[in-house]
VMD Tcl script that builds the backbone (N, CA, C; Angstrom):
set m [mol new atoms 273]
animate dup $m
set s [atomselect $m all]
$s set {name element resname resid chain x y z} {
  {N N MET 1 A 0.849 -1.158 0.000}
  {CA C MET 1 A 0.000 0.000 0.000}
  {C C MET 1 A 0.896 1.222 0.000}
  {N N VAL 2 A 0.589 2.148 -0.842}
  {CA C VAL 2 A 1.327 3.391 -0.885}
  {C C VAL 2 A 0.334 4.512 -0.701}
  {N N ALA 3 A 0.585 5.369 0.253}
  {CA C ALA 3 A -0.285 6.509 0.478}
  {C C ALA 3 A 0.378 7.730 -0.124}
  {N N VAL 4 A -0.376 8.496 -0.853}
  {CA C VAL 4 A 0.124 9.738 -1.410}
  {C C VAL 4 A -0.315 10.850 -0.480}
  {N N LEU 5 A 0.623 11.656 -0.030}
  {CA C LEU 5 A 0.337 12.657 0.986}
  {C C LEU 5 A 0.241 14.053 0.402}
  {N N LYS 6 A -0.504 14.892 1.081}
  {CA C LYS 6 A -0.601 16.296 0.714}
  {C C LYS 6 A -0.205 17.117 1.926}
  {N N SER 7 A 0.805 17.943 1.774}
  {CA C SER 7 A 1.196 18.843 2.847}
  {C C SER 7 A 0.178 19.966 2.917}
  {N N TRP 8 A -0.224 20.336 4.120}
  {CA C TRP 8 A -1.205 21.406 4.264}
  {C C TRP 8 A -0.635 22.758 3.906}
  {N N VAL 9 A 0.667 22.916 3.972}
  {CA C VAL 9 A 1.261 24.230 3.796}
  {C C VAL 9 A 1.979 24.376 2.475}
  {N N GLU 10 A 2.804 23.415 2.099}
  {CA C GLU 10 A 3.763 23.620 1.031}
  {C C GLU 10 A 3.375 23.075 -0.335}
  {N N GLU 11 A 2.526 22.083 -0.423}
  {CA C GLU 11 A 2.251 21.416 -1.684}
  {C C GLU 11 A 0.968 21.943 -2.325}
  {N N PRO 12 A 0.969 22.100 -3.668}
  {CA C PRO 12 A -0.282 22.412 -4.362}
  {C C PRO 12 A -1.274 21.264 -4.205}
  {N N ALA 13 A -2.545 21.537 -4.456}
  {CA C ALA 13 A -3.599 20.569 -4.196}
  {C C ALA 13 A -3.493 19.302 -5.036}
  {N N ASP 14 A -2.878 19.362 -6.221}
  {CA C ASP 14 A -2.881 18.199 -7.102}
  {C C ASP 14 A -1.596 17.376 -7.051}
  {N N THR 15 A -0.646 17.681 -6.184}
  {CA C THR 15 A 0.585 16.906 -6.106}
  {C C THR 15 A 0.693 16.232 -4.753}
  {N N GLY 16 A 1.553 15.256 -4.666}
  {CA C GLY 16 A 1.751 14.551 -3.415}
  {C C GLY 16 A 3.197 14.125 -3.267}
  {N N ILE 17 A 3.546 13.721 -2.055}
  {CA C ILE 17 A 4.885 13.229 -1.759}
  {C C ILE 17 A 4.758 11.973 -0.909}
  {N N ALA 18 A 5.800 11.170 -0.899}
  {CA C ALA 18 A 5.813 9.972 -0.063}
  {C C ALA 18 A 6.095 10.369 1.380}
  {N N LEU 19 A 5.580 9.606 2.315}
  {CA C LEU 19 A 5.796 9.883 3.734}
  {C C LEU 19 A 7.277 9.889 4.075}
  {N N ALA 20 A 8.068 9.015 3.462}
  {CA C ALA 20 A 9.501 8.956 3.743}
  {C C ALA 20 A 10.204 10.262 3.376}
  {N N ASP 21 A 9.630 11.038 2.453}
  {CA C ASP 21 A 10.220 12.305 2.015}
  {C C ASP 21 A 9.701 13.510 2.785}
  {N N LEU 22 A 8.735 13.306 3.640}
  {CA C LEU 22 A 8.158 14.397 4.417}
  {C C LEU 22 A 9.133 14.845 5.497}
  {N N GLN 23 A 9.283 16.132 5.677}
  {CA C GLN 23 A 10.169 16.668 6.705}
  {C C GLN 23 A 9.519 16.520 8.075}
  {N N PRO 24 A 10.315 16.261 9.116}
  {CA C PRO 24 A 9.764 16.131 10.466}
  {C C PRO 24 A 8.990 17.386 10.881}
  {N N GLY 25 A 7.835 17.166 11.486}
  {CA C GLY 25 A 7.020 18.261 11.988}
  {C C GLY 25 A 6.043 18.850 10.998}
  {N N VAL 26 A 6.172 18.531 9.711}
  {CA C VAL 26 A 5.274 19.082 8.693}
  {C C VAL 26 A 3.994 18.245 8.670}
  {N N ALA 27 A 2.872 18.894 8.846}
  {CA C ALA 27 A 1.584 18.205 8.821}
  {C C ALA 27 A 1.187 17.904 7.379}
  {N N ALA 28 A 0.626 16.728 7.171}
  {CA C ALA 28 A 0.163 16.325 5.843}
  {C C ALA 28 A -1.101 15.492 6.014}
  {N N ARG 29 A -1.771 15.257 4.919}
  {CA C ARG 29 A -2.986 14.449 4.930}
  {C C ARG 29 A -2.858 13.409 3.824}
  {N N VAL 30 A -3.275 12.194 4.104}
  {CA C VAL 30 A -3.240 11.124 3.111}
  {C C VAL 30 A -4.289 11.435 2.050}
  {N N LEU 31 A -3.855 11.552 0.796}
  {CA C LEU 31 A -4.783 11.816 -0.301}
  {C C LEU 31 A -5.411 10.541 -0.820}
  {N N ARG 32 A -4.591 9.543 -1.050}
  {CA C ARG 32 A -5.087 8.260 -1.525}
  {C C ARG 32 A -4.092 7.186 -1.135}
  {N N VAL 33 A -4.564 5.974 -1.114}
  {CA C VAL 33 A -3.744 4.831 -0.753}
  {C C VAL 33 A -3.691 3.896 -1.946}
  {N N LEU 34 A -2.484 3.615 -2.403}
  {CA C LEU 34 A -2.311 2.692 -3.515}
  {C C LEU 34 A -2.233 1.280 -2.964}
  {N N GLY 35 A -2.789 0.319 -3.674}
  {CA C GLY 35 A -2.848 -1.043 -3.171}
  {C C GLY 35 A -1.966 -2.020 -3.907}
  {N N VAL 36 A -2.294 -3.296 -3.780}
  {CA C VAL 36 A -1.522 -4.388 -4.355}
  {C C VAL 36 A -1.408 -4.254 -5.867}
  {N N GLU 37 A -2.461 -3.784 -6.502}
  {CA C GLU 37 A -2.434 -3.617 -7.961}
  {C C GLU 37 A -1.378 -2.614 -8.414}
  {N N ASP 38 A -0.866 -1.819 -7.482}
  {CA C ASP 38 A 0.174 -0.847 -7.788}
  {C C ASP 38 A 1.566 -1.351 -7.429}
  {N N GLY 39 A 1.683 -2.619 -7.020}
  {CA C GLY 39 A 2.987 -3.205 -6.752}
  {C C GLY 39 A 3.351 -3.375 -5.285}
  {N N ALA 40 A 2.509 -2.953 -4.373}
  {CA C ALA 40 A 2.792 -3.121 -2.941}
  {C C ALA 40 A 2.409 -4.539 -2.516}
  {N N SER 41 A 3.086 -5.066 -1.479}
  {CA C SER 41 A 2.737 -6.401 -0.998}
  {C C SER 41 A 1.414 -6.342 -0.233}
  {N N ALA 42 A 0.671 -7.421 -0.277}
  {CA C ALA 42 A -0.620 -7.485 0.407}
  {C C ALA 42 A -0.458 -7.358 1.913}
  {N N GLU 43 A 0.606 -7.960 2.460}
  {CA C GLU 43 A 0.843 -7.906 3.904}
  {C C GLU 43 A 1.118 -6.481 4.370}
  {N N LEU 44 A 1.949 -5.776 3.616}
  {CA C LEU 44 A 2.266 -4.395 3.974}
  {C C LEU 44 A 1.031 -3.514 3.846}
  {N N ALA 45 A 0.262 -3.715 2.793}
  {CA C ALA 45 A -0.955 -2.932 2.595}
  {C C ALA 45 A -1.924 -3.127 3.753}
  {N N LEU 46 A -2.098 -4.368 4.184}
  {CA C LEU 46 A -3.006 -4.662 5.290}
  {C C LEU 46 A -2.497 -4.056 6.590}
  {N N ARG 47 A -1.207 -4.195 6.864}
  {CA C ARG 47 A -0.634 -3.663 8.101}
  {C C ARG 47 A -0.797 -2.150 8.185}
  {N N LEU 48 A -0.495 -1.454 7.098}
  {CA C LEU 48 A -0.611 0.007 7.112}
  {C C LEU 48 A -2.061 0.448 7.258}
  {N N ALA 49 A -2.976 -0.267 6.644}
  {CA C ALA 49 A -4.398 0.062 6.792}
  {C C ALA 49 A -4.848 -0.155 8.231}
  {N N GLU 50 A -4.384 -1.236 8.854}
  {CA C GLU 50 A -4.748 -1.502 10.239}
  {C C GLU 50 A -4.186 -0.451 11.190}
  {N N LEU 51 A -3.031 0.120 10.852}
  {CA C LEU 51 A -2.440 1.175 11.677}
  {C C LEU 51 A -3.165 2.512 11.501}
  {N N GLY 52 A -3.935 2.655 10.429}
  {CA C GLY 52 A -4.710 3.872 10.240}
  {C C GLY 52 A -4.266 4.747 9.084}
  {N N PHE 53 A -3.374 4.258 8.233}
  {CA C PHE 53 A -2.948 5.037 7.074}
  {C C PHE 53 A -3.995 4.898 5.980}
  {N N LEU 54 A -5.018 5.733 6.083}
  {CA C LEU 54 A -6.167 5.709 5.186}
  {C C LEU 54 A -6.405 7.107 4.638}
  {N N PRO 55 A -7.066 7.227 3.490}
  {CA C PRO 55 A -7.332 8.541 2.912}
  {C C PRO 55 A -8.033 9.465 3.905}
  {N N GLY 56 A -7.550 10.694 3.988}
  {CA C GLY 56 A -8.142 11.694 4.860}
  {C C GLY 56 A -7.475 11.813 6.218}
  {N N GLU 57 A -6.669 10.832 6.619}
  {CA C GLU 57 A -6.017 10.880 7.929}
  {C C GLU 57 A -4.857 11.868 7.912}
  {N N SER 58 A -4.704 12.587 9.009}
  {CA C SER 58 A -3.570 13.498 9.140}
  {C C SER 58 A -2.348 12.709 9.600}
  {N N VAL 59 A -1.183 13.063 9.072}
  {CA C VAL 59 A 0.067 12.392 9.420}
  {C C VAL 59 A 1.177 13.421 9.568}
  {N N ARG 60 A 2.197 13.045 10.339}
  {CA C ARG 60 A 3.430 13.832 10.401}
  {C C ARG 60 A 4.515 12.972 11.000}
  {N N ILE 61 A 5.742 13.235 10.590}
  {CA C ILE 61 A 6.884 12.527 11.155}
  {C C ILE 61 A 7.289 13.269 12.415}
  {N N VAL 62 A 7.315 12.545 13.524}
  {CA C VAL 62 A 7.669 13.127 14.812}
  {C C VAL 62 A 9.183 13.159 14.971}
  {N N ALA 63 A 9.871 12.073 14.576}
  {CA C ALA 63 A 11.326 11.992 14.714}
  {C C ALA 63 A 11.872 10.950 13.754}
  {N N ARG 64 A 13.158 11.076 13.457}
  {CA C ARG 64 A 13.873 10.104 12.632}
  {C C ARG 64 A 14.996 9.509 13.450}
  {N N GLY 65 A 15.348 8.259 13.151}
  {CA C GLY 65 A 16.480 7.622 13.810}
  {C C GLY 65 A 17.778 8.330 13.469}
  {N N PHE 66 A 18.834 8.032 14.202}
  {CA C PHE 66 A 20.083 8.777 14.079}
  {C C PHE 66 A 20.888 8.434 12.828}
  {N N LEU 67 A 21.440 7.252 12.717}
  {CA C LEU 67 A 22.377 6.956 11.631}
  {C C LEU 67 A 21.708 6.681 10.294}
  {N N ALA 68 A 20.914 5.666 10.240}
  {CA C ALA 68 A 20.266 5.314 8.972}
  {C C ALA 68 A 18.958 6.067 8.779}
  {N N ARG 69 A 18.679 6.999 9.692}
  {CA C ARG 69 A 17.440 7.773 9.665}
  {C C ARG 69 A 16.222 6.884 9.782}
  {N N GLU 70 A 16.405 5.728 10.408}
  {CA C GLU 70 A 15.268 4.885 10.706}
  {C C GLU 70 A 15.450 4.258 12.067}
  {N N PRO 71 A 14.417 3.911 12.748}
  {CA C PRO 71 A 13.025 3.989 12.310}
  {C C PRO 71 A 12.515 5.426 12.343}
  {N N LEU 72 A 11.376 5.611 11.725}
  {CA C LEU 72 A 10.692 6.896 11.744}
  {C C LEU 72 A 9.556 6.812 12.753}
  {N N ALA 73 A 9.447 7.800 13.600}
  {CA C ALA 73 A 8.291 7.893 14.497}
  {C C ALA 73 A 7.243 8.708 13.755}
  {N N VAL 74 A 6.127 8.079 13.431}
  {CA C VAL 74 A 5.093 8.704 12.597}
  {C C VAL 74 A 3.807 8.792 13.390}
  {N N ARG 75 A 3.215 9.963 13.389}
  {CA C ARG 75 A 1.926 10.179 14.044}
  {C C ARG 75 A 0.853 10.157 12.970}
  {N N VAL 76 A -0.105 9.253 13.126}
  {CA C VAL 76 A -1.251 9.178 12.219}
  {C C VAL 76 A -2.501 9.224 13.089}
  {N N GLY 77 A -3.357 10.173 12.815}
  {CA C GLY 77 A -4.528 10.354 13.667}
  {C C GLY 77 A -4.078 10.672 15.079}
  {N N THR 78 A -4.457 9.840 16.033}
  {CA C THR 78 A -4.060 10.063 17.431}
  {C C THR 78 A -3.010 9.066 17.904}
  {N N GLY 79 A -2.514 8.201 17.011}
  {CA C GLY 79 A -1.509 7.208 17.388}
  {C C GLY 79 A -0.144 7.540 16.826}
  {N N THR 80 A 0.897 7.040 17.486}
  {CA C THR 80 A 2.267 7.206 17.011}
  {C C THR 80 A 2.864 5.823 16.810}
  {N N PHE 81 A 3.486 5.599 15.646}
  {CA C PHE 81 A 4.020 4.295 15.280}
  {C C PHE 81 A 5.435 4.438 14.755}
  {N N ALA 82 A 6.240 3.412 14.949}
  {CA C ALA 82 A 7.583 3.348 14.385}
  {C C ALA 82 A 7.505 2.584 13.072}
  {N N LEU 83 A 8.011 3.199 12.022}
  {CA C LEU 83 A 8.031 2.559 10.713}
  {C C LEU 83 A 9.460 2.511 10.198}
  {N N ARG 84 A 9.783 1.441 9.498}
  {CA C ARG 84 A 11.057 1.386 8.796}
  {C C ARG 84 A 10.952 2.264 7.565}
  {N N ARG 85 A 12.099 2.661 7.053}
  {CA C ARG 85 A 12.124 3.587 5.920}
  {C C ARG 85 A 11.378 3.014 4.699}
  {N N PHE 86 A 11.545 1.717 4.419}
  {CA C PHE 86 A 10.859 1.161 3.255}
  {C C PHE 86 A 9.344 1.153 3.466}
  {N N GLU 87 A 8.891 1.008 4.712}
  {CA C GLU 87 A 7.451 1.056 4.967}
  {C C GLU 87 A 6.936 2.474 4.759}
  {N N ALA 88 A 7.688 3.455 5.258}
  {CA C ALA 88 A 7.291 4.854 5.066}
  {C C ALA 88 A 7.351 5.241 3.602}
  {N N GLY 89 A 8.255 4.623 2.857}
  {CA C GLY 89 A 8.325 4.882 1.419}
  {C C GLY 89 A 7.116 4.357 0.669}
  {N N ALA 90 A 6.393 3.451 1.293}
  {CA C ALA 90 A 5.187 2.894 0.686}
  {C C ALA 90 A 3.942 3.694 1.062}
  {N N ILE 91 A 4.134 4.797 1.774}
  {CA C ILE 91 A 3.012 5.632 2.193}
  {C C ILE 91 A 3.144 6.993 1.546}
}
mol reanalyze $m
mol bondsrecalc $m
mol representation Tube
mol addrep $m
């Protein structure tokens, strides 16, 4: 599953960026979620949906790991989750 995000401040309405590319602290909203038909694994798609990465949800990166910049602490809705960089790249 890949979620295309829209930054509330910096991005025009018709473009999106991947969660892995979002700067820490910048608020964004999930515009759409790409599924298995777009090349994502079914397991990853299900896991991200269960965590709440769904269209319309607000997201932001709270913190990044030190060396490899992972894991990422990501806030979605009212929950905070640790994601690996490849998982965040799928959002």
